[in-house]
Every structure is written in C-alpha cells, then in structure tokens.
C-alpha positions in Angstrom: 0.0 0.0 0.0 1.4 3.4 -1.0 1.5 5.8 2.0 2.4 8.8 -0.2 4.2 9.6 -3.4 6.8 12.2 -4.4 7.8 13.2 -7.9 9.9 10.0 -8.4 9.2 7.8 -5.4 6.5 5.6 -4.0 6.7 5.4 -0.3 5.1 2.3 1.3 4.9 0.9 4.8 7.6 -1.7 5.4 6.8 -4.9 3.5 8.3 -8.3 3.6 8.1 -8.2 -0.2 11.3 -6.1 -0.2 13.0 -7.7 2.8 15.8 -9.2 0.7 16.7 -5.8 -0.8 16.4 -4.3 2.7 18.9 -6.9 4.0 21.3 -6.8 1.0 21.5 -3.0 0.6 22.0 -2.1 4.2 25.7 -2.7 4.1 28.5 -1.9 6.4 29.4 1.1 4.1 25.8 2.4 4.2 25.6 2.2 8.0 29.1 3.3 8.7 28.0 6.5 10.4 24.7 5.2 11.8 23.8 3.6 15.1 22.6 0.3 13.6 24.9 -2.2 12.0 24.5 -4.1 8.8 22.4 -7.3 9.2 24.3 -10.5 9.9 21.6 -12.6 8.2 18.4 -12.3 6.2 16.7 -13.8 9.3 17.9 -10.8 11.4 16.5 -8.4 8.8 13.1 -10.2 8.9 13.1 -10.2 12.7 13.8 -6.4 12.8 11.2 -5.7 10.1 8.7 -7.8 12.1 9.4 -5.8 15.2 9.0 -2.5 13.3 5.7 -3.7 11.8 4.4 -4.5 15.3 5.5 -1.0 16.5 3.7 0.6 13.5 0.5 -1.4 14.3 0.7 0.2 17.7 1.0 3.7 16.2 4.5 4.2 17.7 6.5 4.6 14.5 6.7 4.5 10.7 9.1 2.2 9.0 8.9 3.0 5.3 10.4 1.7 2.1 11.3 3.9 -0.9 10.6 2.6 -4.3 11.2 4.2 -7.6 8.4 4.5 -10.2 9.4 1.0 -11.5 9.1 -0.3 -7.9 12.8 -0.9 -7.5 13.8 -0.7 -3.8 15.8 2.6 -3.3 16.1 2.7 0.5 14.3 3.0 3.8 13.2 5.8 6.1 11.6 6.0 9.5 9.9 8.2 12.0 10.2 7.2 15.6 8.2 8.5 18.6 4.9 9.3 16.9 3.2 9.3 20.3 5.9 11.4 21.9 6.7 15.2 21.9 9.7 14.7 19.7 9.6 12.7 16.5 12.9 11.5 15.1 13.3 10.9 11.4 16.1 9.1 9.5 16.7 7.4 6.2 19.3 5.6 4.1 19.6 5.2 0.3 21.1 2.2 -1.4 24.7 2.8 -2.7 23.9 2.6 -6.4 21.2 5.3 -6.0 23.4 7.8 -4.1 23.7 11.3 -5.7 20.3 11.1 -7.5 18.5 13.3 -5.0 16.3 10.6 -3.6 17.2 11.3 0.0 16.1 15.0 -0.2 13.0 14.1 -2.1 12.1 11.3 0.4 12.8 13.4 3.5 10.8 16.4 2.2 7.9 14.0 1.4 8.1 12.5 4.9 8.2 16.0 6.6 5.1 17.0 4.5 3.4 13.8 5.6 4.2 14.3 9.2 3.1 17.9 9.1 -0.3 16.7 7.9 -0.8 13.7 10.2 1.5 14.2 13.2 2.3 17.9 13.3 5.1 19.1 15.5 7.0 22.4 15.4 10.2 20.4 14.4 11.5 16.9 13.8 14.7 15.5 15.1 17.4 14.3 12.7 20.8 13.1 13.8 23.8 12.9 11.6 27.4 12.0 12.2 29.5 15.0 11.4 31.7 12.8 9.2 28.7 11.8 7.1 29.0 14.8 4.7 26.1 13.7 2.5 23.7 13.4 5.4 24.8 16.8 6.9 24.4 18.4 3.4 21.0 16.8 3.1 19.6 18.2 6.4 21.2 21.6 5.6 19.0 21.9 2.5 16.1 22.1 4.9 15.3 24.8 7.4 16.8 23.6 10.6 18.4 24.5 13.9 21.7 22.8 14.8 21.7 21.4 18.3 24.1 19.5 20.5 26.9 17.2 19.3 27.0 13.9 21.2 29.8 11.3 21.2 28.2 7.9 21.2 29.6 4.4 21.2 27.3 1.8 19.8 26.8 -1.7 21.3 29.1 -3.0 18.5 31.8 -0.5 19.4 31.3 2.1 16.6 32.2 5.6 17.7 29.8 8.2 16.4 29.8 12.0 16.7 26.1 12.8 16.2 24.9 16.3 15.6 21.2 16.8 16.6 19.3 18.9 14.1 15.8 20.1 14.4 14.1 20.2 11.0 11.6 23.0 11.3 8.0 22.3 10.2 7.5 24.2 6.9 
C-alpha cells in the first residue's frame, strides 16, 4: 500500500516483499556512520522488520520503504516517537542510488506527511559530522543545529552525532 508519493518515489509501509533488498542493501558502508549495524543474516532483517511492523501497528513509529516508479527498492526511512513530543526521522539510500537526490525528495515527502498527520514544530534528525552527504541533506532544509553527542554503539562504533531540528514548513 502506497502511503504517499513524491515526484519520483512511491513510499510504502515496510513490507516483507522487499526484505531481501532491505537486507542486501543495508551494508557496512551504508551504515558506517549510523547507530545500527548491517544485518548479519536475512533472518535478522526479517526479525527487525517484524518488530517494526508491530510498532507501526501500535502507532508508535513508521518504517517506510522507498521505491522508484518502476518499484525498484531505493532505500528506507523511518519516523520514531509518533506518540511522543519529539519525532525522530532518519533514512538511508542504497549505494547505487546515491547522488540522485532521492534522500532529499524522500525526506521532504516525509516531513510533509508528518506535518499533515503528526504535526510538530520540528522533527529530530541526527547525523554523524563525518557523514557529509547526510549533513548536506539536512542543511538543504530549514533547521536548527543542536548538541553534538559522542556515542559508542553496542558493537563499538564511535559516532559523533549532531542533533538537528528540522523545522516544520
């Protein structure tokens, strides 16, 4: 089921129909500057997707898949904390689709969707300061730069996350 569309993307709720792409494309390179790690198995991807679907059914979050107009899997994005004061958004785009503007298009679409259905004055977006593409993406939107937090993940990755507030437009 299509949740919303942008000029070039169909955005759907997470679907097991695309779990193999979700697993295969979320590589160590893609998540290098993100809290989660690449999946160690397809079963791990299925388990996480199942958990996200349960959380969505409870109205706590959105786990979304990005498809191009030919329904090729392009990436994933999410909104956490739908029942809380602060909603945090994030996304990733598969490697062979980098540089095509899909991240900006998807994030703008998500912010528009959230403004209509879960309005807040701003949405939280965290980006590691070394992830220049992610920082560049959020700086295309009206935002306020917040704190920088040093984080060590459970797997030992060291991140330096800048908290941005994407202002509702």
